[in-house]
Every structure is written in C-alpha cells, then in structure tokens.
C-alpha positions as CSV (number, residue, x, y, z in Angstrom):
1,X,-99.3,102.5,-78.3
2,X,-101.8,102.0,-75.5
3,X,-100.4,99.9,-72.6
4,X,-103.0,97.1,-72.9
5,X,-102.2,96.6,-76.6
6,X,-98.5,96.5,-75.8
7,X,-98.8,93.9,-73.0
8,X,-101.1,91.8,-75.3
9,X,-98.4,91.7,-78.0
10,X,-95.7,90.9,-75.4
11,X,-97.9,88.1,-73.8
12,X,-98.5,86.6,-77.3
13,X,-94.8,86.5,-78.0
14,X,-94.2,84.9,-74.6
15,X,-96.7,82.1,-75.3
16,X,-94.5,81.1,-78.1
17,X,-91.3,81.4,-76.1
18,X,-90.2,84.5,-77.9
19,X,-88.1,87.1,-76.0
20,X,-89.2,90.7,-76.6
21,X,-86.8,93.6,-76.8
22,X,-87.2,97.3,-76.7
23,X,-85.9,99.5,-79.5
24,X,-83.5,102.4,-79.1
25,X,-86.0,104.8,-77.3
26,X,-83.6,105.0,-74.4
27,X,-81.5,107.5,-76.4
28,X,-84.4,110.0,-76.1
29,X,-85.0,109.2,-72.4
30,X,-81.3,109.8,-71.6
31,X,-81.6,113.4,-72.6
32,X,-84.3,113.9,-69.9
33,X,-82.0,113.0,-67.0
34,X,-81.4,110.0,-64.6
35,X,-84.9,109.9,-63.0
36,X,-86.5,109.6,-66.4
37,X,-84.1,106.8,-67.3
38,X,-84.9,104.9,-64.0
39,X,-88.7,105.2,-64.6
40,X,-88.2,104.0,-68.2
41,X,-86.3,100.9,-67.2
42,X,-88.8,100.1,-64.5
43,X,-91.7,100.6,-66.8
44,X,-90.1,98.3,-69.4
45,X,-89.8,95.6,-66.8
46,X,-93.4,96.0,-65.6
47,X,-95.0,95.7,-69.0
48,X,-93.1,92.5,-69.7
49,X,-90.1,93.3,-71.9
50,X,-87.3,90.7,-71.6
51,X,-84.5,92.7,-73.2
52,X,-83.7,96.4,-73.1
53,X,-81.6,97.8,-75.9
54,X,-79.1,100.5,-74.8
55,X,-78.1,102.4,-77.9
56,X,-76.4,105.7,-78.6
57,X,-76.4,106.3,-82.3
58,X,-77.7,109.9,-82.0
59,X,-76.0,110.8,-78.7
60,X,-72.6,110.5,-77.1
61,X,-72.2,109.0,-73.6
62,X,-69.1,107.9,-71.7
63,X,-68.5,104.1,-71.8
64,X,-68.4,103.9,-68.0
65,X,-71.9,105.5,-67.9
66,X,-73.0,103.0,-70.5
67,X,-71.7,100.2,-68.2
68,X,-73.8,101.7,-65.4
69,X,-76.9,101.4,-67.5
70,X,-76.0,97.8,-68.4
71,X,-75.7,97.1,-64.6
72,X,-79.0,98.8,-63.8
73,X,-80.9,97.0,-66.5
74,X,-79.7,93.7,-65.2
75,X,-80.5,94.5,-61.6
76,X,-84.2,94.8,-62.4
77,X,-84.1,91.4,-64.1
78,X,-83.9,92.4,-67.8
79,X,-81.3,91.4,-70.3
80,X,-79.1,94.2,-71.5
81,X,-78.4,94.6,-75.2
82,X,-76.0,97.5,-75.9
83,X,-75.9,98.7,-79.5
84,X,-72.4,99.4,-80.8
85,X,-71.6,101.0,-84.1
86,X,-68.9,102.9,-86.0
87,X,-71.1,105.7,-87.3
88,X,-72.1,108.7,-85.1
89,X,-75.5,110.2,-85.9
90,X,-76.7,106.9,-87.3
91,X,-80.4,106.3,-88.0
92,X,-83.4,108.3,-89.0
93,X,-83.4,109.9,-92.4
94,X,-79.7,110.8,-92.6
95,X,-78.2,110.7,-96.1
96,X,-75.1,108.7,-96.9
97,X,-73.3,111.9,-97.8
98,X,-74.1,113.5,-94.4
99,X,-72.9,110.5,-92.5
100,X,-69.8,110.3,-94.7
101,X,-69.0,113.8,-93.7
102,X,-69.2,112.9,-90.1
103,X,-66.6,110.2,-90.5
104,X,-66.6,106.8,-88.8
105,X,-65.2,105.5,-85.5
106,X,-62.4,103.0,-85.5
107,X,-63.6,99.4,-85.6
108,X,-61.2,98.4,-82.8
109,X,-62.7,101.0,-80.6
110,X,-66.2,99.5,-81.1
111,X,-64.9,96.0,-80.4
112,X,-63.2,97.2,-77.2
113,X,-66.5,98.7,-76.1
114,X,-68.4,95.5,-76.9
115,X,-65.9,93.4,-74.9
116,X,-66.4,95.6,-71.9
117,X,-70.2,95.2,-72.2
118,X,-70.0,91.5,-72.5
119,X,-67.7,91.3,-69.5
120,X,-70.3,93.3,-67.5
121,X,-72.9,90.6,-68.4
122,X,-74.6,92.0,-71.5
123,X,-76.5,89.2,-73.1
124,X,-76.0,90.3,-76.7
125,X,-74.3,93.1,-78.6
126,X,-76.4,94.8,-81.4
127,X,-74.2,96.0,-84.3
128,X,-75.5,99.2,-85.9
129,X,-75.7,98.8,-89.7
130,X,-75.0,102.5,-90.5
131,X,-71.5,102.9,-91.5
132,X,-71.2,99.2,-92.4
133,X,-74.0,98.2,-94.8
134,X,-76.5,101.0,-94.5
135,X,-76.2,104.7,-95.7
136,X,-72.8,104.0,-97.2
137,X,-71.6,104.1,-100.8
138,X,-69.6,100.9,-100.3
139,X,-70.2,98.2,-97.7
140,X,-67.6,98.0,-95.0
141,X,-67.5,94.2,-95.0
142,X,-64.1,94.4,-93.4
143,X,-65.7,96.0,-90.3
144,X,-68.2,93.1,-90.0
145,X,-65.3,90.6,-90.4
146,X,-63.2,92.2,-87.7
147,X,-66.1,92.3,-85.3
148,X,-66.9,88.6,-85.9
149,X,-63.2,87.6,-85.7
150,X,-62.9,89.4,-82.3
151,X,-66.2,88.6,-80.7
152,X,-67.5,85.4,-82.4
153,X,-71.0,85.0,-83.8
154,X,-73.0,83.9,-80.8
155,X,-73.0,87.2,-78.9
156,X,-73.4,89.7,-81.7
157,X,-76.4,90.6,-83.8
158,X,-76.1,92.5,-87.0
159,X,-78.7,94.9,-88.2
160,X,-79.6,93.8,-91.8
161,X,-81.9,96.5,-93.3
162,X,-82.9,94.7,-96.5
163,X,-82.8,91.2,-98.1
164,X,-79.6,91.9,-100.0
165,X,-77.8,92.6,-96.7
166,X,-79.1,89.6,-94.8
167,X,-78.5,87.3,-97.8
168,X,-74.8,88.5,-97.7
169,X,-74.4,87.7,-94.0
170,X,-75.9,84.2,-94.5
171,X,-73.7,83.6,-97.6
172,X,-70.5,84.6,-95.7
173,X,-71.2,83.5,-92.1
174,X,-73.8,80.7,-92.3
175,X,-77.5,80.2,-91.6
176,X,-77.2,80.8,-87.8
177,X,-75.7,84.3,-87.9
178,X,-77.8,86.6,-85.6
179,X,-79.6,89.2,-87.7
180,X,-82.1,92.0,-86.9
181,X,-84.5,92.6,-89.7
182,X,-87.8,94.4,-90.2
183,X,-90.9,92.3,-89.1
184,X,-92.1,92.2,-92.7
185,X,-88.9,90.3,-93.7
186,X,-89.0,87.5,-91.1
187,X,-90.6,84.9,-93.3
188,X,-88.2,85.7,-96.2
189,X,-85.2,85.5,-93.8
190,X,-86.3,82.2,-92.1
191,X,-87.0,80.6,-95.5
192,X,-83.5,81.6,-96.6
193,X,-82.0,80.1,-93.4
194,X,-83.8,76.9,-93.9
195,X,-83.1,76.5,-97.6
196,X,-86.8,76.8,-98.6
197,X,-86.1,80.0,-100.6
198,X,-83.1,81.6,-102.1
199,X,-81.7,84.1,-104.5
200,X,-79.7,82.9,-107.6
201,X,-76.5,82.7,-105.6
202,X,-78.0,81.0,-102.6
203,X,-80.8,78.7,-103.8
204,X,-80.0,75.2,-102.6
205,X,-76.7,76.2,-101.0
206,X,-77.7,77.1,-97.4
207,X,-77.1,74.1,-95.3
208,X,-76.2,73.1,-91.7
209,X,-74.7,70.0,-90.2
210,X,-74.8,69.5,-86.4
211,X,-73.5,65.9,-86.3
212,X,-72.7,64.8,-82.8
213,X,-72.9,68.4,-81.4
214,X,-76.6,68.4,-80.9
215,X,-76.5,64.9,-79.4
216,X,-73.9,66.0,-76.9
217,X,-75.9,69.1,-76.0
218,X,-79.1,67.1,-75.6
219,X,-77.3,64.5,-73.4
C-alpha cells in the first residue's frame, strides 16, 4: 500500500479516537536481521501506528528475545501487543490435519509467556485462534477458559475468525470480551454486543449492567 494511502487511513481512525495496530508482518522482518527490525519499528512509529503486534506463529524465537522486542517497541512510544498461541505454524493456508500433526504447546506455557509480557509492560496480549477455535477438528474451549482464568479478560484479545466463534465468546464471557475479527464482521459483532442482532441462542439475551461502577469511575 502506498504510504500516503496508509497514513490517510490511520489519520481517519485517529479522528474517531481509534487506535491502529499493525498485523503480524514482524515475523517476516525478523528473518532479515536486527537492523531490518529496527527500521520496521521506526517506520511503524513514523507513519502513525499506535500498536505494534509482535507475533511468532510461523517462527520460533526465545522468550527473552521477545521481551527485548516488547521493550524496544515501547521505547519508541508504541504499545506492544505480543501474540501468544498454542499452535506452531499457525496461519496462512495450513490444513487442520497438518497443524494437528505438529501438535500443540501446553496452555500453561502460553500463559507463562503472556504473564512475562504483561509484567514487561505489554498493553494487550493477542491470543492466536489456531489450535483453539481455528483449523481444529474440535474447539479447545478449555484452553480459552484457562487463559481467561489466569489472565482475566481486560488484557487479552481473542482472534475470532467467524461469527460462530465470536458469538460463542460473547455467550460464555459477556459482551465486553476483547475480540479480533475481520473488518467485514465489525457491524455484525457490535450489533451482537449491543443486543441489536443475535442468533437463535443469543437474540435478546446479551445484556450489561454497570450499576454504580460507571458512576464511581466517572467521579
């Protein structure tokens, strides 16, 4: 995408107080060496990104090196958003059978990584959907539950690749669960959160009640 077009999109988002994040391109940049990584981080800051995703679905990198990236991203004034998952080789056009043959990481290991990133100042942890709800024969709902139980809802964001997935998260964890969806699904997701739309099992059942909490925060 031409740089002027990119900055125009970012500026538009900022006018509506929307933070803009990169995708997982840093995985490709990391294979080109430290200098390429430094240039990439600097360029992301200069064009106006607010958040830089640090993912490693296709590559393997030591956790301490990952923490160095979190620190470097924050030093240039960007928010770091590491992506943690239980499936190596996730993404792209991988078949469920191929990923199943790879096996999955232990959920506790992923939680331990996420805790270290949060302690280092990461603003949000992205939870990779592969191995949990995407490219699997059976959803690993137990993995999502363990992650939420250990880290809470506020600092994790789950990839939700299709309406069936994000409807499941809202049904089980409420309207305010953080979800990453395709841009074409934003209206559908937000209508579901607000109760304006719903599937058979959710229509008229998605509600919130803040009570005194919002008053206390406002005061």
